[in-house]
C-alpha positions as CSV (number, residue, x, y, z in Angstrom):
1,M,-22.8,-39.6,-19.0
2,A,-20.4,-38.0,-16.6
3,A,-17.5,-38.5,-19.0
4,R,-19.5,-36.7,-21.8
5,L,-20.4,-33.9,-19.4
6,G,-16.7,-33.6,-18.4
7,N,-15.6,-33.4,-22.0
8,F,-18.2,-30.8,-22.7
9,I,-17.1,-28.6,-19.8
10,I,-13.5,-28.9,-21.0
11,F,-14.6,-27.9,-24.5
12,I,-16.5,-24.9,-23.2
13,F,-13.4,-23.9,-21.1
14,F,-11.1,-24.0,-24.1
15,T,-13.6,-22.2,-26.3
16,I,-13.7,-19.3,-23.8
17,I,-9.9,-19.1,-23.6
18,T,-9.5,-19.2,-27.4
19,L,-12.1,-16.5,-28.0
20,G,-10.5,-14.4,-25.3
21,L,-7.0,-14.7,-27.0
22,Y,-8.1,-14.2,-30.6
23,P,-8.8,-10.4,-30.3
24,L,-5.4,-9.9,-28.7
25,F,-3.7,-11.9,-31.5
26,F,-5.7,-10.0,-34.2
27,F,-4.7,-6.6,-32.7
28,V,-1.0,-7.5,-32.4
29,S,-0.8,-8.9,-35.9
30,R,-2.6,-5.9,-37.3
31,Q,-0.2,-3.5,-35.6
32,Q,2.8,-5.4,-37.0
33,E,1.3,-5.2,-40.5
34,T,0.8,-1.4,-40.0
35,V,4.3,-0.9,-38.9
36,E,5.7,-2.8,-41.9
37,L,3.5,-0.7,-44.3
38,L,4.6,2.5,-42.7
39,K,8.3,1.5,-43.0
40,A,7.8,0.8,-46.7
41,I,6.1,4.2,-47.2
42,K,8.9,5.9,-45.3
43,E,11.5,4.3,-47.5
44,E,9.6,5.3,-50.7
45,L,9.4,8.9,-49.5
46,R,13.1,9.0,-48.9
47,K,13.9,8.0,-52.5
């Protein structure tokens, strides 16, 4: 029983860390996509 409880606590710990990092990852990847799109638009306007 103690081993199962320990595994559950570890699972909860990793779930909290992952959900905390996901919004940061989403924001950074979205910003990179926006920058790429703006560069493409800038190049099109120069032509």
